[in-house]
N, C-alpha and C positions, 0 to 999 in steps of 0.2 A: 883490561877487560876482566870483568868478574865472571868466574866460572860458576855455573848454576848446576848443582847436583840434582839428579832426577828425583822426583817425588815417587813414593811407593804406594801402590794400591794393593788390595788383597782380593783373592778369588779362590775358586776351587776348580780342578780339572774336570771337564764335562764328559770325558771320553769313556768308552766301555772297557774299563780296567778296574779291578778290585781296589787298587790303591787310592783312587779318588783324591789325588794329592792336594794339600793346602798350598796355595800359591802366593807369591809376592811378585808384583809386576812393576817394573820401572816405567814411569810415565815421562815422556819427553815434554819439553816446554810447550810444544804445539798441541799437546793432548793425546798424541799417539803413544803406542807402547814400544818399549825396548826389550830388554832381557827379561825372561821369566825365570823365577827361582822357586825352589821349595821353601816353605815356611819352616824355619828352624824351631820355632816355639810350638809347633804342632808335634805331639809326642809320637805320632805314627809316621808322618811324612819326614820329620827330623831333618829338614833341609835338603832332601835328596829327591830329584825328579828325573824323568827320562830325558834324553837329549832332544827328542823330537818336540816335546812340549817346551823345553827351554828355548827352542828356536821358533816359537809360535808366531813371532812377527812375520816370518817368511810366509806363513799361511794366511795371516790376516791381510797382508798387503800384496798378495799374489796377483800378478797382472791378468791371470785368467779367471779371476773371481767373477761370479755373476753379479751384475749391478742393476739390471733393468728387467721387468717382466717381458717375456717373449711369447709369441704365438707362432706355432709351426706353419710354414708355408710350403714345405716340400713333403715328400713321402716320409713315413716314419723311419727314423734311423739315419736320414740324410743330413741331419744337423743344419737344416735351412730354416731360419726363424726370422721374424721381424719384431722390433720393439713395439710394445703397446703400453698404455698407462695402467696403473694399478686398478683404477676403477673399471676400466674396460675389461681387464683380465678377470676381476672378481665377478663382474656382471655376466660375462660369458660362461664362467664356471657354474654359476648358479643356474643359468639358463639350461646348460647341458645336463647338469645333475637332475634338475626338475623334469626334464624331458625323459631321461632314462628312468626315473622313478615312476613317471606316468605310464610308461610302456611295460615295465617289468616288476614294479613294486620297489619298495625302499631297499630291500636286500641286494638289489643289483649294484648298489654303490658300496664300494669297499674301501674305507680309509685304512691305509697300510702304513705301518711305522715300525721302527725298532730303536736301536740304542746309539744312533749317531750323536745324540746328546743324552746324558743320564739325568738331566735336570727334571725334577718332579713336576714343575709347572709346564715348561716348554715341551717336554716329551709327552706327558700323560694327559694334557688337556684334550688331545684328540679323542679320548674316550668319552668325555662329556659331549663332544660334537657328534660322535656316532650314536650314542645312546639317545640324544635329543631328537635325532632324525630316524631312529630305527634302522640305521644302516647295518650291514653285516659286521659282526664282531670279528676279532682276531684271536686265534689261539697261538700263543708265542711258543715256537719250537726250535728256534735257531741254536740256542745255547745251553739252557739251564736244566731242561727236563730230566735228563738221565742223572746228572750230577746231584741236583737237589733231592730228587727222589731217592737215590741210593744212600745219601747221607741221612736224610730224615727217616728212612726205613730203620736205621739203627738207633738214632738218638731221639727221634720223635719231635725234633725241633731244629730249625735251620739257624743254629747258633752254636758257639763253642768258646774255648778258652781265649782270653784276650790275646790278640795277635802280637802285641808288644811283649808278651811273655817269651817269645822266641829268644829274645836277648837274655833271658834268665834260664834258658834250657841248657842241658848238658849234651843234647844231641837233637838235630833237626833233620827230619826225613821230608824231603821235598819230592812229591810224587805226582807225576803227570802234569807238570807246569814248568815253564822256563822263565822264572821271574827276572833274570837279568834282562830279558827282552820284553816281558809283558807286565810285570808288576815289581818294579825295582826295589820297593821298600821292604819286601820280604827279605831280600839280600842284606839290606841295611841292618836289620835286627838279627839275622842269622850270623852275619860276619861279626857283629858286636859280641854275640855269645862266644864265638871262636876266640876273639881277642881277649875278652875279659875272663872267660871260664874254661878256655881250652875245649870248647864244644866241638863235636864232630858233625859234619854235614854228609848225609847220604842222599843221593839223587837217583830216582827211578824214571827212566824215559826210554824211548825207542831209538834214540841216537844221542851222540855226545853233543849236547847243547852247550851254550856258553855257561849255563848254570852248572852243568855236570863237570865242566872243566875246573870249577872251583871246589868240587866235592872231595871229601876224604875217601868216599866209596861211591862209585858210579855203577849202576846196574842197567845195562842196555838189554831190553827185552823185546820180543816180537810183539807187534801191535795186537791188542785184544787179549793178552795173556796176563794182565795185571791181577785178575782174580786168582789165577793159579799160583803166582808168586806169593800173594797174601796168604793163601791157604797153607802153602809149604812153610812159610815163616811161622804161622800159628801152630802147625804140626810140631816144629822144633821147640817152640816155647812150651807146649804141653809136655813133650817128650823129655826135655832136659831140665824141667823144674823151674822154668822162668815164669810160668803162669801164676798170677796172683789169685790163688783159690779163695781166700776170704773175700776179696773184692768181687770175684765172679759170683760167689754165692749170694752176696748182698745186693749186687747191682745189675745182674744180667739174668735173662729169662731161662736159658737152657744150657748151661755150661757143660754138663755131662753129655748131652746129646751132641754138642759141638765137638767135644774131644773125641767121642766115638766116631763121628763123621770124618774128622780130620786124620784119623789113623791111617787111612789109605792115601792121604794127600801128602806124600813124602817129597823131599827135595829131588829124589830121582824122578818121580812122576812129573814134578814141575819143570825140571830141567828139559825134559822132552818137549814140553809145550813152549816154554819161554825162550829157549836158546841159551840160557845161562848154564854155567857148570854147577854141579852139585856143591862144590866147595864154595862157590860164590854165594849161593843161597844160604848155606850153613853159616858163612861169615856174617851176612846181613842179619840173620835171625839171632845169632849170638850177640851181636852188638846191640840190637834192639832189646834183647832180654836182659843184658847186663846193665843197661843204662835206663833207670826207671824214669828219669826226667827227660823223656823223649817226646818231642813235639812233632806231630804229623801235620804237615801243611799240604793239603790235598787239592789239586787243581782241577781244571775242567778238561784238559786235553785227553786224558785216558778214558774219560767217560763218553767221548764222542764216537763210540763204537756201538754196535748193536747189542753188546752185552755190558754197556757202560754203567747202568744202574747197579747191576750185580757186582761189577768191579769196585765201584765206589763203596758199596756196603762192605765188601770183604776187606778193603784197605782200612776203612774206619774201624772195623772190628778188632784189628790188631791192638789198638790202644786199650780196648776193654779187656783183652786177655792179659795184658801186662799190668793193668791197673794204672796206666800212665795218667789217667784223668785225675788221680788223687793229688798230683803234684803241681805246684806252680812251675810253669815251664814244661808241662806235660799235657797229653791229651791229643785230640784230633780236631782240626779246624778246616772248614771249607768256606763258609760264608756266614755273615752275621745278619742276614736279612730279617730275622724274626725279632730282633731286639728293639726295633725303632718305634713301633706303635703309633706312628704319625697318622693323623686324620686327613686323608686325601679326598674326602667326600665332596668338597667344594670343587676340587680340580676335576674329578672323574664323574660326578653325578651318578653314583650307582643306583639311586632310587629311580632313575629313568630307564634302567635296563629292562627290556622285555626278554625273559628267558626263552621265549619261542624263537627269537631271532638267532640264526645260525652263527656259529663261531668257526670261521674258515682257518685252516692250518696254514700259517705263513710259509712253511717249508714247501708246501704243495702248490705254491703259486703258479708254477709252470703248468701243472695239470689243471688247476682251476681256470686259468686263462685260455686253455685249449679245450675247455668244455667237458672235462672228465666228470661224469655224473656223480661218482662216488666222492670225489674231492669237493664237488659243489654241494654235497650233503643233500642231493635231491632237489635243490632249490634252483632259482633262476640263474642265468649266466651273469657274470660280472661284466658290466658294460661301462662303468665309470669308476675311477680311482683317484684318491688324493694320497700322495706319498710324501711322508716327512721322515727325516732322520735315518734313511736307509737307501741302499742302492741294489735292489734285488737282481738286476740284470748282470751284476758282477758277483754278489755275495750269496745268492740263493742257489741251492743244488739243482741238478738237472737243467743246466743253463740253456741248452738248446731249446727245450720246451718253453722256458721262460721267455726267451727271445721271440719264439714263434707266437706266443701269446701277446706280447707287447706290440708286435707288428700288425695286429688286427686293426683294420681301419674303423671298425665299429666300436672299438674301445676308446673312450675318452679319458685321457690320462693327464693329471695335474701333478707336477713334481715341484716341491718347494725345497730348494737346494742352494748350496754355497758355490758349487762348481758344476760345470757341464759334465756330469757323470754319464755312464753308459745308460742309466735309466732316464736321466733328463733328456738324452738324445732321442729317446722314444716318445717323449711327451708331446701333448698338444698345446699345453700351457706350461711354461717354466716360470716359477716365481723365485726371485732372489731372497736368500735367507741371511739373517744376521749370524755372526759367530758369537761364542759364549761370552767374550769380554764386552759385547755390545748390547747385552740385555740382562735382566735380573733373573735369578733362579736359585734353587736350593737343591742340595745333593746329599745323598747318604752313601757311606762307604761300605761296599760289600765285603771288602777285605779288612776293614777295621771297625770302628765304633763311633765315628763322628758324623753328626748331622751338620752340614756345612753350608754357609751362605756363599753364593757366587754373584756378587752385585755387578751391575753394569759399571765399567771403569773407563770406557772410551766411546765416543759417538761412532755409529756406523756411517758408511757412505750414504748418500741421499736415497739410494734405491732399495737396498735390502730391508726386510721387515721380519720381526720375530714370529715364531710359530703362533703364539697367542693371538696376535693381531689377525692373522689369516683365518684362524678358526672362528674367532668372534665375529669378524666381518662376514664370513660365509654363512654362519648360523643366522645372522640377521637377514641376509638376502634370501636364504632358503626357507624362512619361516619356521625355524626349529622351535621346539618347545622351549619356552623361556625358562631361564635358570639364572640365578644370581651370578654364577661363575662367568657368564658371558659378558658381564658388565664390570668386571674387575681387572685391574692391572696385575702384572706379575707380582709387584710388591704387595698389593692388597691380598693376593692369593697366599703369599708366603706368610704374611702377618696373620691371616685367618687360620692357616694350618697350624702355626706355632701356638696360637692361643687355644685353639680347639684341642690340641694335643697335650696341653699343659706344659709347654716348653717356653713360656714367656711370650715375647713379642718380637717383631722385626727390629725394633729399636734396641732391645737388649742383645739380640743376636749380632747386630752390626757392631756392638762393642766387643763381644766375646769372639766373634768370627765363626765359632763352631761350638757344638755341645757334645760332650763326651757321655755316651749312653751305655757304656760297657756295664753289664750287670756285675754284682759282687762275685768274689771268687767262688763261693759255694754254689751259686746259681750257674755261673759260666762253666763250671766243671761238673755240673750235674750231681753234686754231692748231696743235694736234697732230693734227688730223683731225676730220672730222665723224662723226656717230654711225653712219653706214652702214658696211658691211663694207669698202668700198673707201676709206673716209676722206674721201670727196668730198661736197660739197653737190650734191644731185640736182635739176637743172632738169627732168630726165625721170623723174618718179616712176612706180613700178609700182603704180598705184592698186589693182590686184587683189590685191596681196600686201603692200603697205606696212603696217607695224605701226600699229595704233591702240590706245591704252591701254584703250579700252572695246570692243574687237572682240568680237562675239558668237561663240559656237561655230558651226561650219559654214562654208560658203562665203560669200564676200562677196556682197552684194546685186547683182542684175543690172545696175542703172544704171551701175556703175563702168565697164562695157565701152564706154560712149560718152563717157567723160571725156577731155579733151584730153591729148595726149601731152606737151606743153610748156606753160609758163604761157600762159594765154589767157583770153578771155571765153567762158565756157561758157553757152550760151543755154538753160538748163534751168529758169528761174524760172517762177513762176505769172504768166502774162501778163495784161495788161488786154485788154478787148474792148469792144464797144459796150455790153454789159450791165453790165460791171464796169470802168469807166474809170479807177479809182484803184488805186494800190499802197499798202497799209496797212503801216506800221511800228509795232509795239507797244513803244515804247521805255521804259526804266526812268525812274521819277520820282525827283527828288532826295530826297524825304522818305519814300519807301517803299523796301522791299527785297523784291522779289517781293510776296507778300501780307503780309509782316511789316511792322509799324509802321502799317499802314492802319487799325489800331484806336485809335491814339493821337490825342488831340485836336489836339495841336500839328502833327502831320504832316498830318492831314486839313484843318486850317485853312489851311496853306500851299498845299496842292494844290487846294483849293477844290471842284472837282467833276469828274466824268468829262467829258472834252472830246475832240473831234477837231480837229486843227489843219489848216488848209487855206489855200492861197494865194488871195488875193482874186480873182486872174484866173481861177483854176479854179472858185472858188465862183460867180462871175458867170454862168458857162455854165449852171449848174443852179439859178440864182436862190436861192442860199443866203446869207442875211444873216449878218453878224457876230453871234454870240450866239444864233443860231437853234436851235430845237429840231429835231433831225434824226434820221433813221434811217439806219443803215449796215448793209449786208448782203451776203451772197453765198449760194451754195447750202447752206452750213453753218448759216445762221441769220441773225438780225437783232438788232441792239442799238440802244438809244435813248440819246442823249447830246446835248451841245450843241456847236455849231460855234464855232471861234475863228479869226479871221483872223491869219495869220502870214506875212509876206512872204518870209521866208528859209527856204523849203522847196523841195526839188527839184520841178520841174514834174510834175504828174500824181501827186504823192505826198501822202498824208495821214498824220498822226502822232497817236497816242493814247498819252500818257505815263502810266505807272503801272498797277499791278494794283489797282484799286479793288475793294472788296467787291462781290459781285454785287448786294447790296441797294442799293448806291449808284446803280445804274441803274434807270430808271423801271420796266422790265419784269422786273427781277431777273436779267437775262442779262448776264454780264460780257464783257469784250473778247475772251476766248479762245473765245467762241462762234464767232468768225469764222476762227480759225487752224486750219490743217490738221495732221493727225498722220501723213500718209504718210511713210514712212522715206525719207531722201534718201541719195544716194551719197557715199562708197562703203560706209559702215558704219552707216547709220541716223542718226537725230536728227530733231527736229522743227524745221521752218522757221518759227519764230515771227514773223520779220520779212519774210515773203514771201507776201503775201496780196492777192489782187485783190478789190476791193469796189465796190459802188455806194453813192451817198450822195444823199439827197434830203431837202428840208425837209418837215416835217410840216405838214399843212393846219391 
């Protein structure tokens, strides 16, 4: 018998992770997929991917995958459906959307989406659909607002030093992210620097993550105090002569004012806020001051607090004080979103936007669906929804309100999904969706510099269909304004975007697989000037006017008026009190990605069960035993899970890793029952890691 070696196809990971890994996929003789590997010849992926994506066949061939369109026959949430044909489903959707529009106007329909796929065609074509019909727009606030705004407030542009330069650094500061779990390639390059250059790794977080376990220096701080730590570090840099004064004079806006401001931001002051010792803060500052080629890799986690934008700005500012931007392997990086310059106008049809149409805040979905006038921006109720690429009944804050809204019998809900998620269970129509290896798309790396092709490599089952098909088919049935994008395949969209952007054609990208768009060293390190009009790094941002990539229409939100004038600790967090003595952080789990992968057996087996991690010293005060069945709550609701003793957590802090399915909790209430949706300064966003709770053992 002749042994047949598997063929290899290529793609790119579609999931909401800055790594956006280049992939190689083993193809079986029957056309199915086998093992998934990282592409070794991609200079950022460098052959390394996370374990959950390596096991992607488990998800693609999962027995619970949705395969046929379904129509609800029971009450909402009962999971009682009957199979119908695609034509019948699409006809019914069009009928109900048109009826809703006739009664309340087009804004009553809200197409709702997020980052279940990061593909530019399959994810973002929903905008062309909404604009062509005048449906309510969406203001994206789940993830990026505080982080991007804080970084851009300093740099003037969402871009930074080549992330591959971590391998050339003498020291890497990983702040507010756990890349071992959430973006493994950061560790690839950081560990390479350690092996080849003896580089040190410093990690800042609120508990000892798997990343911190690999650090030379780990700093465990109380949630929401990152700005205080950053200011104390900069205080020491000025005090002890580590500040690069020629660089400050040439490249920053107000170094003298910053130095004077930081005079009172001592390590002693920061110790009282962060929970660190003075000695630990001094050590971190000294290491950063002594090692000029220090690369700050700044994550999203520490910005998901009510003071998150201020914290990001303060942490980014450290690299300007030391002049680390001057060096290869130095500077501060968060996201490379501004480097791409790709033309998505055919995908999104921005020329069809009516600026008078409201943009509803995705984080306020619970309030919107329960009729909150302010959240509805004074407009009509939402009575029809098309949901793609997200699972708000699990991932959105204020989960009890979200559930209440979706239980409305007058709300017609369509969910296009791969599995019967909590949101799909609430739907009137469920449409089966393809997975990324079953359709064509193109991706950009937030954490690197590659524009990457993700071609279809295997056929889907007969039932599931891609996002683009659903949107184009509905647009035709709904009589949407005609647009060329509604008549194009995904491959045609990709080819058009590449040619219009000056990046060649689909044919050339199929040969190269990706395009490296990293700007030159001088541009990446802002040596020819930062992105602000004056070319300076801004220690003094104008929070009321600074550009945010997700800025909504209208004036900035009121809270920006109380934001600090210079880098500082901004005391705007949700504080503990006698009734709520703990601060809860809902951190990502290694084997889940938001609510994706929590349906696979291997991921659930590794994560075991929903838990809340607590310091034994804190648990003793409330007579909570290790492994105890506990309730955790606040005014937003109560969840039931198990306690686990973990010594290496900041005092007064509890951590719950991973977005488990709501059904994994005893009472069916997931962790986002406890998180708030109130928009934070300056441009909104949900503070998922900024929650005060009580915790008690069950009798």
